[in-house]
N, C-alpha and C positions, 0 to 999 in steps of 0.2 A: 795383856790381861791387867786391868787396872787394880791398883792397890786396894784391898778391902779387908775387913776383919769380921770373921764369923766363927767365934771360938766355940759355938755350940753345933756347928755344921757337922752332920754325920754321913751325908751321902752327896756325891758330886759325879755328874756325867758330863763328858766332853765328846762330841761326836762330829767328825768332819770339820774340825776347827783348824784349818790350815795356817792361820796366822798366829797361833799360840806357840811361842818358842819354849825350849827347855828351861831357859833362864827364868822366863816369866812364870811358868808353872811352878818351878822349884821355889821361887820367891813367894808366890801366892799360897802354896800349901802350908807355909810356915804360920799362916793365920788360922789354920784349921786343925788345931792339935787333937780334936776329938773325932776327926774323920774316921769312919769305919768302912766305908764303901767308896771306891773310886773306879770309874770306867773311862777309858780313853780309847776311842775307836776311830780309826782312820784320820789321825791328826798328824801334822808335820813335826813329830817328836822322835828323838832317837833314844836308844836304850839306856843312855846315861841317866835319864830321868828317874829310873826305878829306885836307885839308892837314895836319891834326894827325897823322893816321896816317902820312902820307908823311914828314913831318919826323922822327917818332920812329922809323920803321922804314926806314932808307935802303937795306936790301937786298931790299925787297919786290919780288917778281917776279910774283905772281898776286894781283889784287885783284878782289873781286866784291861789288858793292853792288846788291842786287836789291830792288825795291819793287813794291807792288801798284799797278797802273795800272788804274783802274776805268772803267767805261762813262761815268760822269759826267765824269771828268777828260777822257776822250777827246772828249766832246761839247763841252767848253769849251776845248780845247787851243789854239784859234786866238785866244782872247781874252787880253788883257794880264794878266799875273800868274801864268799857268799854265806859263811856262817859267822855267828856273833853271839857269844855267851855273856856279853857285858850286862845286858838287862837281867838274865837269869841269875848271874852271880850277885848283882845288886839286890835282887829280891831275896836270895838266900841269905845275904848278910844283914838285911835290915827289916824283914817282915816275918818275924817268928810267930806272930799271932794269926797268920793267914788261915782261913778255913776254905775260901773259894778263890781259885785262880783260873783265869781264862787268858790264853796267849795265842789266839787264832792267828796264823800266818807269821809267827815269830821265827827268827833265824837261829834259835838256840840249837845246841847240839846234845848228845847224850851226857856230856860232862856237865853242862849247865842244868839240865833237868835233874840229874843225880844230886847236884848241890842243893837244888830247891827241896827235893824229897828228904835229904839229909838234915836240913836246917829249919824246915817248916813242919814241925811234928804234929801240928793240929790240923793239917790240910785234910779236908774231907771231899772236895770236889775239884777236879783238874780237867781243863779242856785244852788239849794241844792239837786241835785239828788244823790241817794245812801247815803243820810245822815240818817241812819236808826234809830237814837235815837230821831228824831223829830217826834212828834205827832201833826198833823195839826188839832188842835181843833179850835173852833169858835174864840177864842181870838187871836190865832196866824194868822188865816186867815183874821181876821179883820185888823191886823197890816200890812199884806201883800197886802191889797186891793189897795194900792197906787202904787204898783210896776207894771210898764207896761209890762215888760218881766219877767215872773216868771216861773221857772222850779221847781217842787216839787219832793220829795224823790222818788216817784214810777214812775215818768215820764220816757218814753223811753230814752235810752242812745245812740241811733243809730247815732246821728250826732257828737258824741264825738270822735275826732281824734284818741285817744289812747284806745278806748273801747275794742279792742282785748286783752288788758292786764288786764281787769277787770274780776272778777269771774263771770261766767254765772249762773243764777239761774231762775227757773220757777217763783220765787217770783216777778219778775220784768217783766212788759210788754215789748215785743220786743226782748225777748231773743232769739227767733228762727232767727230773722233777724241778730243778731250778729253772730250766728253760721255759717250762710250761707256764709258770706264774711269775716270771721275772718282772714284767711290766706292772703287775699288781703290786708287787712289793716296792718297786720304785716310786709309785704314786704315794705310798705311805711315808716316804722319807724325803722326797725332793720338794723343792719350793715351787711356787706358781710359775716363776720365770723359767726355771729349769724344765718344768713340765711343758711349757710352750715350745722350748727348743726340741724336745722329744717329738712333739706333734709336727713340727716342721720337718724334721728328719723323716718321720714316718711317711709324709706326703711324697717325698722323693722316692722312698723305697717302694711305695705302692704304685709308682708310676704317674702320680698326679703332676709332679713337677718333671721338667725335661732338662736336658743338657743346655738347650737354647735359653731356657729360663734362667739357668744358673749364670750363663755368660752375660745375659742382659743385666742381671743384678750387679755383676762385677763392674760393667761399663757405667752403670748409673752412678756408682760411687767415685768414678774417676773425675 
């Protein structure tokens, strides 16, 4: 992320930016002291960035950090190492003005969410769908009772713009709805080049291409 200054910038969205590093983002947001809304969806960033962002942007009111939560991760979620409260604790310690928080697919646990609820008293909207390490027991539900707009781990994901990029599982309600319109949603967010790749794959799936054709392509490149 190139160095820039935008002291009046109030809203920033990063989606599928795989080449943006934690260090680059942490340095860049220092130039956005008035930032109020930040969305980071499907980027190659780890949870350590949360505290850096919070410290640099004290007026942050809306923070969205959405991650892909795959079937493999869900299968091993109960094992040591698959939970991580780093981001949640960073949010709790540095974003007291938050009104809106979305953490789809995050690895936080009850401890991390409790810290957020305890230290973000202005929070009005909370979305922790696909946060499979959360166990919504009575204590956590009691803490969440003050949140007007609450989305829980197993709530349907059908209104999430990038839902077609998430793994589909029968473990979650609304999975069939995702399958029905997956390709429509993908066309809204993929590039022309990626779209062409989908078309090529569809030809093979529909039987237009054959195994022989695939081998011919391989030998042509040799």
